[in-house]
C-alpha positions in Angstrom: -34.6 -0.1 2.0 -34.6 -0.2 -1.8 -33.7 -3.3 -3.7 -32.4 -3.2 -7.2 -33.9 -6.6 -8.2 -35.9 -9.5 -6.9 -32.6 -11.5 -6.7 -31.0 -8.9 -4.4 -34.1 -9.0 -2.2 -33.9 -12.8 -2.0 -30.2 -12.6 -1.1 -30.9 -10.1 1.6 -33.6 -12.2 3.1 -31.5 -15.3 3.0 -28.6 -13.6 4.7 -30.9 -12.2 7.4 -32.3 -15.7 7.9 -28.8 -17.1 8.2 -27.8 -14.5 10.8 -30.8 -15.6 12.9 -30.6 -19.4 12.4 -27.1 -20.2 11.2 -24.8 -17.4 12.6 -21.9 -19.7 13.5 -21.6 -21.2 10.0 -22.0 -17.7 8.4 -19.2 -16.3 10.6 -17.0 -19.3 9.8 -17.5 -18.8 6.0 -16.7 -15.1 6.3 -13.5 -15.8 8.3 -12.5 -18.4 5.8 -13.1 -15.9 2.9 -11.0 -13.3 4.8 -8.1 -15.7 5.4 -8.1 -16.7 1.7 -8.1 -13.1 0.7 -5.2 -12.3 3.0 -3.2 -15.2 1.7 -3.8 -14.2 -1.9 -2.8 -10.6 -1.1 0.4 -11.8 0.5 1.2 -13.9 -2.6 0.4 -10.9 -4.9 2.6 -8.6 -2.9 5.5 -11.1 -2.8 5.3 -11.8 -6.6 4.7 -8.4 -8.1 7.4 -6.6 -10.1 8.6 -3.1 -9.8 6.8 -2.2 -12.9 3.5 -3.5 -11.4 4.3 -1.5 -8.2 4.7 1.7 -10.3 1.1 1.5 -11.4 -0.3 1.2 -7.8 -1.6 4.1 -5.7 -0.7 3.0 -2.2 -1.8 6.2 -0.5 -5.2 6.7 -2.3 -7.1 6.5 1.0 -5.3 9.6 2.3 -7.7 11.6 0.1 -10.2 11.4 3.0 -7.9 13.5 5.2 -5.5 15.4 3.0 -5.9 17.6 -0.1 -5.7 15.9 -3.5 -2.5 17.8 -4.5 -0.7 16.3 -1.4 -1.8 12.8 -2.2 -0.9 13.2 -5.8 2.6 14.5 -4.8 3.1 11.5 -2.5 2.2 9.1 -5.4 4.5 11.0 -7.7 7.4 10.7 -5.2 6.9 6.9 -5.1 6.3 6.5 -8.8 9.4 8.5 -9.7 11.6 6.5 -7.3 10.1 3.2 -8.6 10.8 4.3 -12.2 14.4 5.0 -11.2 14.8 1.6 -9.6 13.4 -0.1 -12.8 16.0 1.8 -14.8 18.8 0.8 -12.5 17.7 -2.8 -12.8 17.7 -2.6 -16.5 21.2 -1.0 -16.6 22.6 -3.2 -13.9 23.0 -0.3 -11.5 24.7 -0.8 -8.2 23.0 -1.4 -4.8 24.5 1.9 -3.7 22.5 3.7 -6.4 19.4 1.9 -5.4 19.9 2.8 -1.8 20.4 6.4 -2.8 17.1 6.4 -4.6 15.3 4.9 -1.6 16.9 7.5 0.7 15.8 10.2 -1.7 12.2 9.1 -1.1 12.6 10.0 2.5 14.2 13.4 1.7 11.2 14.2 -0.6 8.7 13.2 2.0 10.6 15.2 4.6 10.1 18.2 2.3 6.5 17.4 1.7 5.9 17.2 5.4 7.7 20.4 6.1 5.4 22.2 3.6 2.1 20.5 4.4 2.4 18.8 7.8 0.5 15.9 6.4 2.6 13.0 7.6 1.3 11.6 10.9 1.9 8.2 12.6 -0.2 6.1 10.2 1.1 7.8 7.1 4.6 7.4 8.3 4.1 3.7 8.8 2.7 3.3 5.3 5.5 5.2 3.7 8.2 3.2 5.5 6.4 0.0 4.6 6.3 1.0 0.9 10.0 1.9 1.0 10.8 -1.5 2.5 8.7 -3.2 -0.2 10.7 -1.4 -2.9 14.0 -2.2 -1.1 13.1 -5.9 -1.0 12.6 -5.9 -4.8 16.2 -4.6 -5.3 17.7 -6.9 -2.7 18.1 -4.3 0.1 16.6 -4.1 3.5 15.9 -1.3 6.0 17.6 -3.1 8.9 18.4 -0.5 11.7 16.6 2.0 9.5 19.6 2.6 7.2 17.2 3.8 4.5 14.6 5.6 6.5 16.4 6.7 9.7 16.9 10.3 8.6 13.2 11.0 8.3 11.8 14.0 10.2 8.2 12.8 10.4 
């Protein structure tokens, strides 16, 4: 094992010591840190704007399984739809227009899946979750899958 500095070495030794002699407290600290992170993440998701969502790359981890062009196309589908929703909000567009944009996401992902076969169970769940997050920002919901029920993946 190579350490970058004496400080890193000290931290490593201290953590090993704690695992041996203070495991219960160390586990409690890690659990508390995890809970704080999850709460801050929930707050961030609840309070972000559509403009902030447009800059996110929710499917970046797909790159481990799928070609970069597929992942980029998935991001582009979401980014374009988010941009359209922002424009509709700025021009006081109707909820029908917003629902159409959200249903178009599913149509585009249907096409992407037909061409590449990339959408499996986990990916499908993530796409639906993202659509529902976008829908919530424009005061819509996906109850009874009215927005995503026509998916083929």
